PAKE-977933 format. One line per 3 residues: for each residue x, y, z of N, C-alpha, C. Coordinates in Angstrom, 3 decimals. Example, Ala and Ser with C-alpha at 12.3 -4.5 7.8 and 13.67 -1.06 7.14 Angstrom:
BEGIN
13.190/-5.690/7.800/12.300/-4.500/7.800/13.200/-3.300/7.800  12.850/-2.250/7.080/13.670/-1.060/7.140/12.900/0.030/7.870;
! end
This chain:
BEGIN
-36.211/19.518/5.104/-36.192/20.624/4.042/-35.043/19.668/3.017  -34.620/18.502/3.681/-34.174/17.535/2.985/-35.191/16.829/2.167  -35.766/16.360/2.595/-37.620/15.323/2.424/-38.074/15.907/1.071;
-37.636/17.330/0.872/-38.398/17.850/0.090/-37.361/18.926/-1.324  -36.328/18.084/-1.414/-35.158/18.287/-1.938/-35.248/19.737/-1.606  -34.901/20.879/-0.384/-34.614/21.693/-0.258/-35.319/23.035/-1.504;
-36.489/22.726/-1.625/-37.164/23.230/-2.370/-38.333/24.509/-1.634  -38.628/25.507/-2.090/-39.522/25.948/-1.575/-40.268/26.106/-0.978  -41.078/24.939/-1.796/-42.340/24.823/-0.940/-42.449/23.797/0.212;
-41.202/23.809/0.725/-41.039/23.133/1.969/-40.963/24.333/2.667  -40.811/25.134/2.900/-41.139/26.537/3.658/-42.205/26.248/5.041  -42.942/25.849/5.040/-44.308/25.690/6.088/-43.909/24.629/6.685;
-43.560/23.852/6.314/-42.543/22.678/6.575/-41.897/22.565/7.542  -40.862/23.012/7.105/-39.612/23.782/7.613/-40.047/24.540/9.048  -40.388/25.324/8.507/-40.821/26.357/10.225/-41.331/25.680/11.258;
-42.636/24.709/10.954/-43.146/23.685/11.419/-42.074/23.171/12.594  -41.440/22.420/11.983/-40.558/21.698/12.253/-39.171/22.458/13.233  -38.700/23.233/12.668/-38.218/24.306/13.550/-38.341/24.740/14.936;
-39.951/25.114/14.957/-40.646/25.348/16.160/-40.694/24.537/16.899  -41.047/23.146/16.247/-41.367/22.307/17.218/-39.873/21.942/18.019  -39.198/21.874/17.241/-37.953/21.774/17.958/-37.064/22.519/19.112;
-36.824/24.241/18.925/-36.442/24.803/19.527/-37.879/25.670/20.310  -38.878/25.872/20.086/-40.329/26.036/21.111/-40.185/27.663/20.164  -39.228/27.987/19.282/-40.351/29.261/18.652/-38.930/29.739/17.380;
-39.175/30.814/16.639/-38.058/30.850/15.271/-37.580/32.246/15.868  -36.339/32.021/16.311/-35.375/33.152/16.108/-34.503/33.245/15.029  -34.421/34.518/14.143/-33.686/35.370/13.550/-32.756/34.364/12.925;
-31.648/33.702/13.585/-30.339/32.932/13.253/-31.302/31.472/12.554  -32.513/31.110/12.846/-33.394/30.029/12.649/-34.172/30.438/10.986  -34.638/31.595/11.031/-35.118/32.300/10.029/-34.502/32.375/8.624;
-33.020/32.543/8.979/-32.345/33.340/7.895/-31.543/31.709/7.780  -31.148/30.903/8.422/-31.190/29.899/8.132/-31.626/28.930/7.272  -33.015/28.806/7.577/-34.196/28.086/6.031/-34.192/29.023/5.112;
-33.890/30.233/5.426/-34.275/30.940/3.956/-32.729/30.702/3.445  -31.474/30.934/4.016/-30.496/30.271/2.934/-30.642/29.136/2.478  -31.072/27.945/3.231/-31.148/26.720/2.758/-32.036/26.273/1.982;
-33.578/27.178/1.898/-34.668/26.970/0.952/-34.021/27.647/-0.262  -33.054/28.513/-0.329/-32.777/29.758/-1.487/-34.443/30.555/-1.549  -34.801/31.210/-0.596/-35.443/31.655/-0.315/-35.217/33.070/-0.457;
-35.497/34.501/-0.371/-35.543/35.858/0.526/-35.920/35.504/1.610  -34.632/36.267/2.628/-35.441/36.339/4.262/-37.165/37.063/4.199  -37.117/37.962/3.283/-38.260/38.705/3.573/-39.697/37.743/3.728;
-39.551/36.890/2.770/-40.979/35.551/2.414/-40.589/34.555/3.354  -39.890/34.141/4.159/-39.287/33.504/4.936/-40.056/34.245/6.197  -39.714/35.770/6.451/-39.880/36.403/7.806/-41.869/36.191/7.552;
-42.248/36.722/6.358/-43.291/36.923/6.247/-44.282/36.194/6.266  -44.069/34.570/5.808/-44.546/33.791/6.508/-44.560/33.474/7.847  -43.791/33.577/8.435/-43.462/33.204/9.835/-44.346/34.010/10.771;
-44.504/35.177/10.389/-45.294/36.231/10.903/-46.400/36.629/10.670  -47.097/35.816/9.287/-48.307/35.669/8.895/-49.462/34.807/9.921  -48.890/33.651/10.156/-49.933/33.098/10.320/-49.557/32.746/11.849;
-50.460/32.508/12.908/-50.682/32.508/14.333/-50.091/31.845/14.802  -49.682/30.529/14.636/-48.958/29.393/14.923/-47.389/29.434/15.280  -46.940/29.822/13.964/-45.708/30.403/14.621/-45.338/31.627/15.434;
-44.595/31.603/16.704/-43.692/32.517/17.184/-42.398/32.967/17.095  -41.994/33.902/17.043/-41.156/34.446/17.277/-40.135/34.511/18.730  -40.848/34.283/19.648/-39.896/34.631/20.604/-40.145/33.215/21.986;
-39.537/33.358/22.559/-39.243/32.008/23.594/-41.158/32.287/24.414  -41.713/30.806/24.916/-42.919/31.282/25.441/-43.042/30.580/26.402  -44.088/31.170/27.311/-44.271/30.234/28.655/-44.135/28.632/28.433;
-44.247/28.119/29.647/-44.497/27.070/30.336/-45.951/26.792/29.737  -46.792/27.401/30.026/-47.932/27.310/29.552/-48.261/28.221/28.112  -49.319/27.991/27.040/-49.764/29.205/26.575/-51.187/29.293/26.557;
-51.545/30.343/26.583/-53.278/30.465/26.493/-53.431/30.863/25.195  -54.419/31.152/24.600/-54.633/31.832/22.953/-56.236/31.910/23.019  -56.256/33.237/23.535/-57.896/33.727/23.111/-58.091/34.038/21.827;
-59.098/33.912/21.542/-59.967/33.871/19.778/-60.553/35.639/20.197  -59.971/36.595/19.411/-60.721/37.833/19.217/-61.604/37.415/17.558  -61.757/36.657/17.338/-62.878/36.646/16.444/-64.037/36.987/16.404;
-65.131/37.333/15.165/-66.221/37.951/15.501/-67.113/37.692/16.186  -67.584/36.140/15.743/-68.310/35.088/16.921/-67.542/35.319/18.115  -66.603/35.014/18.842/-66.051/35.131/20.190/-65.479/36.453/20.712;
-65.869/37.369/19.804/-65.807/38.808/20.302/-67.133/39.446/21.166  -67.884/38.867/20.094/-69.480/39.239/20.275/-69.756/38.588/21.686  -69.543/37.739/21.848/-69.732/36.537/22.970/-68.683/36.737/24.203;
-68.060/37.817/24.155/-67.283/37.595/25.277/-65.621/38.050/25.583  -64.940/37.354/24.301/-63.436/37.069/24.917/-62.960/38.162/24.960  -63.062/39.698/24.788/-62.479/40.470/25.680/-62.431/40.133/26.946;
-62.968/40.188/27.595/-63.159/39.839/28.828/-62.502/38.918/29.402  -62.165/37.966/28.360/-61.365/36.686/28.846/-60.117/37.133/29.205  -59.487/38.127/27.750/-58.233/38.464/27.849/-58.169/39.409/28.938;
-58.673/40.679/29.070/-58.643/40.913/30.347/-58.706/40.509/31.723  -59.551/39.689/31.809/-59.401/39.033/33.309/-57.895/38.341/33.531  -57.099/37.566/32.532/-55.850/37.023/32.099/-54.556/38.206/32.573;
-55.138/38.934/31.991/-53.907/39.869/32.083/-54.176/40.535/33.625  -55.046/41.196/34.069/-55.121/40.943/35.212/-54.850/40.555/36.279  -55.163/39.412/36.234/-55.186/37.910/37.232/-53.436/37.714/37.124;
-52.437/37.365/36.294/-51.224/37.010/36.025/-50.633/38.403/35.467  -51.064/39.219/35.555/-49.889/40.820/35.633/-49.044/40.812/33.926  -50.246/40.104/33.245/-49.462/39.883/31.776/-50.536/40.587/30.865;
-49.147/41.124/29.982/-50.123/41.696/28.823/-50.023/40.814/27.116  -51.468/40.753/26.929/-51.956/40.210/25.337/-50.589/39.840/24.763  -49.648/38.999/24.631/-48.865/39.018/23.415/-47.609/39.021/24.375;
-47.662/38.594/25.285/-46.414/38.659/26.361/-46.272/37.517/27.230  -45.226/36.961/27.846/-45.292/36.142/29.011/-44.782/36.653/30.234  -45.636/36.292/31.143/-45.509/36.796/32.552/-43.668/36.722/33.378;
-43.759/37.363/34.340/-41.835/37.304/34.643/-41.347/36.314/35.053  -42.189/35.467/35.349/-41.693/33.938/35.623/-41.839/33.047/34.462  -42.153/33.131/33.505/-42.027/32.389/32.191/-43.080/31.282/32.373;
-44.100/31.391/33.405/-44.596/30.380/33.656/-45.834/30.816/32.585  -46.459/31.851/32.172/-47.252/31.882/30.921/-47.714/32.471/30.162  -47.729/32.467/29.439/-47.833/33.336/27.531/-49.662/33.254/27.222;
-49.430/34.688/27.247/-51.122/35.307/26.657/-50.935/35.539/25.299  -51.382/34.835/24.686/-51.545/35.189/23.089/-52.897/35.597/23.027  -53.260/36.437/21.634/-54.402/36.400/20.802/-54.519/35.746/19.272;
-55.344/35.532/18.610/-55.754/34.568/17.541/-56.708/35.623/16.751  -56.520/35.901/15.575/-57.948/36.267/15.313/-59.297/35.401/14.617  -58.684/34.531/14.646/-59.901/33.247/14.493/-59.446/31.719/15.001;
-60.133/30.949/15.771/-59.037/29.459/15.714/-60.685/28.789/15.246  -61.278/28.663/14.632/-62.182/28.106/13.986/-63.225/27.524/14.447  -63.893/28.034/15.628/-64.859/27.328/16.401/-65.504/27.922/17.187;
-66.207/28.804/16.198/-66.812/29.940/16.063/-68.108/29.060/16.629  -69.004/27.824/16.677/-69.987/27.238/17.270/-69.448/27.471/19.031  -68.414/27.319/19.390/-67.855/27.353/20.524/-67.675/28.825/21.032;
-67.974/29.784/20.820/-67.095/31.087/20.942/-68.514/31.257/22.863  -67.589/32.080/23.216/-66.032/32.376/23.202/-64.969/31.492/22.983  -63.638/31.034/22.383/-62.941/30.391/22.654/-61.551/30.732/22.814;
-61.222/29.509/24.448/-59.663/29.660/24.616/-58.605/28.341/23.846  -57.715/28.739/24.293/-57.369/27.517/23.920/-55.842/27.381/24.457  -55.777/26.163/25.345/-54.610/26.281/27.035/-53.945/24.832/26.226;
-52.973/25.470/26.054/-51.899/24.168/26.321/-52.529/23.551/24.904  -53.112/24.321/23.859/-53.296/23.149/22.959/-54.976/22.184/23.095  -55.467/22.178/23.789/-56.290/22.059/24.406/-57.761/23.204/24.542;
-59.119/22.878/23.522/-59.580/24.235/23.451/-60.945/24.207/24.464  -60.903/25.299/24.716/-61.902/25.699/25.993/-62.905/26.288/25.226  -64.130/25.578/25.410/-65.305/26.324/24.520/-66.303/26.958/25.261;
-67.262/28.068/25.164/-67.975/28.700/25.753/-67.109/29.099/27.047  -66.321/29.661/26.685/-65.274/30.092/28.038/-66.223/31.285/28.506  -65.973/31.075/30.257/-65.989/31.951/30.676/-64.843/33.393/32.044;
-64.781/33.981/32.074/-63.411/34.406/32.583/-62.963/33.671/33.924  -64.223/33.102/34.988/-63.877/32.607/36.059/-63.441/30.978/35.663  -64.241/30.290/34.826/-63.207/28.737/34.105/-62.267/28.715/33.763;
-62.295/30.076/32.543/-60.544/29.827/31.900/-59.590/30.150/33.279  -59.767/30.740/34.074/-58.963/30.975/35.168/-58.780/30.137/36.342  -59.700/29.505/36.332/-60.043/28.208/36.819/-58.879/26.816/36.386;
-59.121/26.645/35.169/-58.254/26.596/34.180/-56.741/26.153/34.085  -56.722/27.924/33.703/-54.892/28.823/34.049/-54.546/28.328/35.291  -55.052/28.496/36.123/-54.359/28.222/37.939/-54.863/26.423/37.834;
-55.516/25.756/37.217/-54.618/23.948/37.738/-53.517/23.620/36.682  -52.811/24.283/35.946/-52.171/23.926/34.772/-50.707/24.768/35.798  -51.179/25.856/35.914/-49.963/26.380/36.505/-49.328/25.874/37.973;
-50.839/25.387/38.888/-50.003/24.788/40.048/-50.230/25.951/41.222  -49.122/25.943/41.920/-48.389/26.720/43.183/-48.935/28.136/42.493  -48.356/28.484/41.191/-48.166/30.073/41.316/-49.549/30.769/40.977;
-50.025/30.748/41.929/-51.602/31.158/42.380/-51.196/32.815/42.427  -52.106/33.728/41.495/-52.378/35.108/41.779/-53.085/35.736/42.430  -52.406/36.909/43.191/-53.444/36.735/44.663/-54.798/37.469/44.081;
-55.420/37.744/43.012/-56.532/38.325/42.401/-57.441/36.900/42.633  -56.944/35.627/42.144/-57.566/34.417/42.148/-57.587/33.820/43.969  -56.584/34.055/44.435/-56.357/33.270/45.812/-57.283/33.360/46.223;
-57.694/32.143/47.177/-58.829/32.296/47.796/-58.557/33.104/49.876;
! end
């Protein structure tokens, strides 16, 4: 915020930096940024909730974002979400009880040619199938293998 002279146009940069530092944006952080940039809290909260990149609650050790944009939806992304929900007992938008995996959805990740797409810990998985996605998630989680996927 200092780099931009505590001006309002520093909002997105400040939110990015805070999320990188803390892992998520809690209410205290949003209010602090609003106060420092002399912006209404409603504007800061609105920006933080508008963009899919920002999260208002702690994430798991691993994060899987499934695209539900039109191209991905038509090509099977609901099946990707369903497979992860049942295998890891987690609902979209939530984190597993052991904080190992957060399952998020996005309206579009901008990789329509690769539909359906999932982003696992920042790595884009294009033309994903439930089996491939579950395998990739399993590789990341290591020993925390769900019963439905276990051999």
